[in-house]
Every structure is written in structure tokens, then in C-alpha cells.
C-alpha positions in Angstrom: -6.7 -24.9 20.4 -3.2 -25.6 21.2 -1.5 -23.8 24.2 1.1 -21.3 23.5 4.5 -22.1 25.0 5.8 -20.6 28.1 8.9 -18.2 27.3 10.7 -20.4 30.3 10.5 -23.7 28.7 12.9 -25.5 26.4 11.9 -24.5 22.9 12.8 -25.7 19.6 11.6 -26.2 15.9 9.9 -29.5 14.7 11.9 -30.9 12.3 9.7 -34.1 11.4 6.5 -35.4 12.3 6.4 -39.3 12.2 4.7 -42.2 13.8 2.4 -40.1 16.1 5.6 -38.2 17.4 8.0 -35.6 16.3 11.7 -35.0 16.2 12.6 -31.4 17.4 15.8 -29.4 16.5 16.8 -27.4 19.5 18.3 -23.9 19.2 21.7 -25.3 20.0 21.2 -27.8 17.1 20.7 -30.8 19.5 17.9 -33.5 18.1 15.2 -34.8 20.3 12.6 -37.1 19.8 9.3 -35.9 21.4 5.8 -37.1 22.0 2.8 -34.6 21.9 0.6 -33.8 24.8 -3.0 -34.7 24.2 -4.1 -31.1 25.0 -2.0 -30.1 22.0 -3.5 -32.4 19.5 -7.0 -31.4 20.6 -10.1 -33.6 21.1 -9.6 -36.1 18.4 -6.2 -37.0 20.0 -4.9 -37.1 16.3 -1.6 -35.4 15.4 -2.9 -34.3 12.0 -2.1 -30.5 11.4 -1.8 -29.8 15.1 1.9 -30.0 15.0 3.7 -29.5 11.6 7.2 -29.2 10.3 8.4 -25.7 11.0 6.4 -25.1 14.1 8.2 -23.5 17.0 7.3 -25.5 20.2 7.9 -25.9 23.9 9.2 -29.0 25.5 8.7 -30.7 28.9 9.9 -33.8 30.5 7.4 -36.6 30.9 9.1 -39.1 33.0 12.1 -40.5 30.7 10.7 -38.7 27.9 10.0 -35.5 26.3 6.9 -34.2 25.3 5.5 -31.1 23.3 3.5 -28.9 25.5 2.8 -26.0 23.3 2.9 -24.6 19.9 3.6 -20.9 19.2 1.0 -19.2 16.7 2.1 -19.7 13.2 3.2 -16.7 10.9 2.0 -18.6 7.9 1.5 -22.1 6.6 2.0 -24.0 3.2 -1.1 -26.4 2.7 -2.4 -28.7 -0.1 -5.5 -30.9 -0.3 -4.7 -34.1 1.1 -5.1 -37.1 -1.0 -8.4 -38.9 -0.9 -11.9 -38.0 -2.3 -13.1 -35.9 0.6 -11.8 -32.3 0.6 -9.3 -32.2 3.6 -6.5 -29.6 4.4 -3.1 -31.1 4.9 -0.6 -28.4 6.3 3.0 -29.4 4.8 4.7 -26.8 6.9 4.7 -23.7 8.8 6.6 -20.4 9.3 8.3 -20.3 6.0 10.1 -17.7 4.1 9.8 -18.9 0.7 8.7 -21.8 -1.3 11.0 -23.5 -3.9 9.4 -25.6 -6.6 11.7 -27.9 -8.1 10.9 -29.2 -11.7 13.2 -31.0 -14.3 13.8 -30.2 -17.8 13.7 -33.9 -18.8 13.7 -37.2 -17.5 10.9 -36.6 -16.2 9.6 -34.0 -18.8 8.9 -30.6 -17.4 5.4 -30.5 -16.0 3.5 -27.1 -16.0 0.5 -28.5 -14.5 2.2 -29.4 -11.4 4.6 -26.4 -11.1 1.7 -24.0 -11.6 -0.3 -25.6 -8.9 2.3 -25.3 -6.4 3.0 -21.6 -7.5 -0.7 -20.8 -7.3 -1.0 -22.4 -3.9 2.2 -20.2 -2.6 0.5 -17.1 -4.2 -2.8 -17.9 -2.8 -1.0 -18.2 0.6 1.1 -15.0 0.2 4.2 -16.9 0.2 7.1 -15.9 -1.9 7.9 -18.5 -4.4 10.8 -19.5 -6.8 11.4 -22.0 -9.8 14.4 -24.3 -9.6 14.5 -26.6 -12.9 17.0 -29.2 -12.5 18.7 -31.5 -15.1 20.0 -28.6 -17.4 22.7 -30.8 -18.5 20.2 -33.0 -20.4 18.9 -29.9 -22.7 22.3 -29.8 -24.8 20.5 -30.2 -28.0 17.4 -28.4 -27.0 18.7 -25.3 -25.3 15.8 -23.2 -26.8 12.9 -25.2 -25.3 14.5 -25.1 -22.0 15.0 -21.3 -22.3 11.3 -21.0 -23.2 10.1 -22.5 -20.2 12.6 -20.1 -18.1 11.2 -17.2 -19.9 7.6 -18.0 -19.3 7.9 -18.0 -15.3 10.5 -14.9 -15.2 7.9 -12.9 -17.3 5.4 -13.9 -14.5 7.5 -12.3 -12.1 9.3 -15.6 -10.3 12.9 -15.8 -9.9 14.0 -18.9 -12.0 16.8 -21.1 -11.8 18.4 -23.3 -14.4 20.4 -25.7 -12.4 22.1 -29.3 -12.5 22.7 -31.2 -9.5 24.9 -33.3 -11.6 27.4 -30.8 -13.0 26.7 -28.2 -10.2 25.5 -25.5 -12.7 23.6 -22.8 -11.3 24.0 -24.0 -7.8 25.9 -21.3 -6.4 23.3 -18.5 -7.3 20.6 -20.8 -5.8 22.2 -21.3 -2.5 22.6 -17.6 -2.1 19.0 -17.2 -2.4 18.5 -19.8 0.3 20.8 -18.4 2.9 19.0 -16.8 5.9 15.6 -18.2 4.9 13.6 -21.2 5.7 12.6 -22.6 2.4 10.4 -25.4 1.6 11.2 -27.5 -1.4 8.2 -29.0 -3.2 8.4 -31.1 -6.6 7.3 -33.7 -8.8 8.6 -37.3 -8.1 11.8 -38.0 -10.0 13.1 -34.6 -10.6 16.0 -35.1 -8.3 15.0 -32.6 -5.8 17.0 -34.7 -2.8 20.0 -34.8 -4.9 19.7 -31.2 -5.6 19.7 -30.7 -1.9 22.4 -32.7 -1.4 24.3 -30.9 -4.1 23.5 -27.6 -2.4 24.6 -28.9 1.1 27.2 -31.8 0.9 26.4 -33.0 4.6 22.8 -33.5 3.6 23.0 -37.4 4.3 24.5 -36.8 7.5 21.9 -34.1 8.7 19.0 -35.9 7.4 20.3 -39.3 9.1 20.3 -36.9 12.6 16.7 -35.9 12.0 15.5 -39.6 12.1 18.1 -41.2 14.3 16.3 -44.2 14.8 15.0 -45.6 11.3 17.3 -43.6 9.0 14.3 -43.4 6.6 14.4 -41.3 3.6 18.0 -41.0 3.2 17.9 -41.7 -0.3 14.0 -41.3 -0.8 12.1 -38.9 1.2 9.3 -40.4 3.1 7.9 -37.4 5.1 8.8 -33.8 5.3 12.0 -32.7 7.4 13.7 -29.5 8.1 17.6 -29.4 7.9 19.5 -26.6 9.3 23.0 -26.7 7.9 24.1 -23.4 9.5 22.3 -20.8 11.6 19.6 -18.8 9.6 19.9 -21.4 6.7 17.0 -23.9 6.8 15.9 -26.4 4.3 12.6 -28.3 4.4 12.5 -31.4 2.0 9.3 -33.2 1.3 8.3 -36.3 -0.5 8.0 -36.2 -4.3 4.6 -35.9 -5.4 2.7 -37.4 -8.4 -0.2 -35.0 -8.1 -0.8 -31.7 -6.2 -4.3 -30.8 -5.0 -5.1 -27.2 -4.5 -6.6 -26.1 -1.1 -9.1 -23.3 -0.8 -8.8 -22.3 -4.5 -11.8 -22.8 -6.7 -12.2 -22.4 -10.6 -13.9 -19.0 -10.1 -11.0 -17.2 -8.3 -8.0 -19.2 -9.8 -7.0 -16.3 -11.8 -6.3 -14.4 -8.6 -3.6 -17.0 -7.9 -1.6 -16.2 -11.3 0.5 -13.3 -10.0 1.1 -11.8 -13.4 -2.8 -11.8 -14.2 -3.8 -9.7 -11.6 -3.0 -6.3 -12.8 -5.1 -7.1 -15.7 -8.2 -8.6 -13.9 -11.2 -6.3 -13.9 -10.1 -4.9 -17.2 -12.1 -7.1 -19.5 -15.0 -6.1 -21.5 -17.3 -8.8 -19.8 -17.2 -9.0 -16.0 -17.6 -12.7 -16.1 -15.0 -13.1 -18.9 -13.4 -16.7 -19.0 -10.3 -15.3 -20.6 -10.8 -17.8 -23.3 -12.4 -16.5 -26.9 -14.4 -13.6 -25.4 -13.9 -10.3 -27.1 -12.0 -7.6 -25.2 -10.2 -10.1 -22.9 -7.5 -8.2 -21.2 -5.5 -11.3 -20.5 -5.6 -12.2 -24.2 -4.6 -8.9 -24.9 -1.8 -9.0 -22.7 -0.6 -12.3 -24.1 -0.6 -10.4 -27.5 1.5 -7.7 -26.4 4.1 -10.0 -24.7 3.2 -9.2 -21.3 1.7 -12.3 -20.4 3.4 -15.8 -21.6 0.9 -18.0 -23.8 2.1 -21.0 -22.1 0.7 -19.6 -18.5 -2.5 -18.7 -20.1 -3.0 -22.1 -21.6 -2.1 -23.5 -18.2 -4.6 -21.5 -16.4 -7.4 -22.6 -18.9 -6.4 -26.5 -18.2 -6.2 -26.0 -14.4 -9.5 -24.1 -14.1 -11.2 -26.8 -16.2 -9.5 -29.5 -13.8 -10.9 -27.7 -10.9 -14.3 -27.2 -12.3 -14.5 -31.1 -12.8 -13.3 -31.8 -9.4 -15.9 -29.5 -8.0 -18.8 -31.2 -10.1 -17.5 -34.4 -8.8 -17.7 -33.2 -5.1 -21.2 -31.9 -5.7 -22.4 -35.2 -7.2 -21.0 -37.1 -4.0 -22.7 -34.6 -1.9 -25.8 -35.4 -3.7 -25.1 -39.1 -2.9 -24.3 -40.2 -6.5 
């Protein structure tokens, strides 16, 4: 367990974790590179999830260098399943006010599977979330299709934003929703997440260059999560685009709890073990018929539940030595 920081030690927020060290953003907006004390990392001496972007940390001098000597308790985290065969938690960031899932209407086509995984993970962790769908300018000939996507998530209770980093459409409303908050941006590769952040904050290149002063990595393609603070109380955490998003601590049996709009209907089905598929008296299917739940979201739930069941069975077989 990491030691809590002293109230008298210099403090800051971890802006980036890279190459076994960290970049820390101080309260006066100075940026420092810091190593991490072994007692903070734990007995395995591996950085891992011991220190993540968004952690509030205490600093101390270690000769000519600066070291992180303690980490404050986290008020929340956003995690995913780390890539690989073994189930391992990857903490993406800590101490968040909201998660912003970024998708695109086209190029690449909207991916409900990834969007719903991100929103389910945020729901499971008790984190507010909103959806920003980029490249609205590419939908001139099929506006109805784009509106159907937005309507499905608005019906689920999520704030939705149709935006275009290219034309500036919808950016002012999204920026207002970010002010005064620390927002984690998560999205599929190619949806234009970093470009959207640049459009929201024109100094994005300057600020991101500040965060990694030695290598300048990620100026055009994000390679690690980093926290940017354009102004006091306005913090953006950019993350690398993902091809897949593995859910953490959510299984096929409790997935329905992570669909926010399902919750008020759960327990009202005729059968206690209802799969919300073809069973008579299914409260979710009845809610879809009444227009209270989007059929898109119920179909997405079925697909995601089946994927989780397959993943669970593969883990069981590996555990059995197959």
C-alpha cells in the first residue's frame, strides 16, 4: 500500500506515466519529471497501477532528481481489462469527474460495441459519462441515420453531442460541459479524438508537448494517457485510440446492471432468470415496444453478453489446461 503524502510536501497531479517514471503537473502549472519511490510501487517494484494519470502525489528531492514519495487515496478510478489472455486490471486514470466516450458517425463507421463497453464500464464504476460523436459533417446525405444513433443514447439518459472537429459544429456546447471538470476521453482508433481535443483547446499541441518535454511523443498520435490543464479547473485526459475495449469486473450475468436505462425494469420480468431475449413477459422487451428503451441498445446488450460469455468460457478452458 502506498504511503499517503505529507501535507507539507510539494504536491501535484500525475500527468503522464511513461518509461517507469512520471510527469507531474504542479499546482502552479509547472511540469516536472519524477521517478517513483520503491515503497510506493510495492514489493514487485513495478509501476503498473500503483501510480496512474490523475493521481495526486507528494514529491521529494532525491539528489538532483525529484521522486514521488506518496499517493493520496483515490476517490475513483476508470479501469479496463488489460490486453492479453490473462485477466488483469489496467487502471487508466484516477480521480475523474466524467468519462467522455468519443465515436464517429463515419470514417470509421459508428461502433456501438465499443461505445457500449466504455459506457458500461463507466456505469459499473459509478462515473458520469457522455457521448461525443465526431465527424458530423460527413453525414450530409444521411442525417437520419446519425440522429437515430444520438436518439438511442439520449433515450438511455446520456448527454449526447454531435460534433465536428473539422467545422467546429457542437464544440462550444461540449466545451461548456467540460469546464470545471476533469474529463477522461476514450475512443476507437481513428475517430478523431485528439483532433477534437485540439479543436476544443487550440493550445493542445503546446500543452501536450509540455507534458512530455524530452521525446515530444504523441503530438499527433497519442501513445499514452496524459492530462492537460488548459486553465484552472479544466482538465482533459487524452488516451490512445483503442481497437478493442475489455470490460473489467463485469460478467455476462450482471451486464444488464451496467445498462443505465435497463435498471428500473430489472426484476419485473416474469421469469427470475430472464435472458431478455425471447422469453414471454420480459420487462425489457416490453419497454422497447413502448419506446422506453432503444431496440439498438437491447440488441447491443445481447451481442455484448454473448461475447462476455464466450470470453468467460475461454478463461475456464485455459484454467482447466486446455
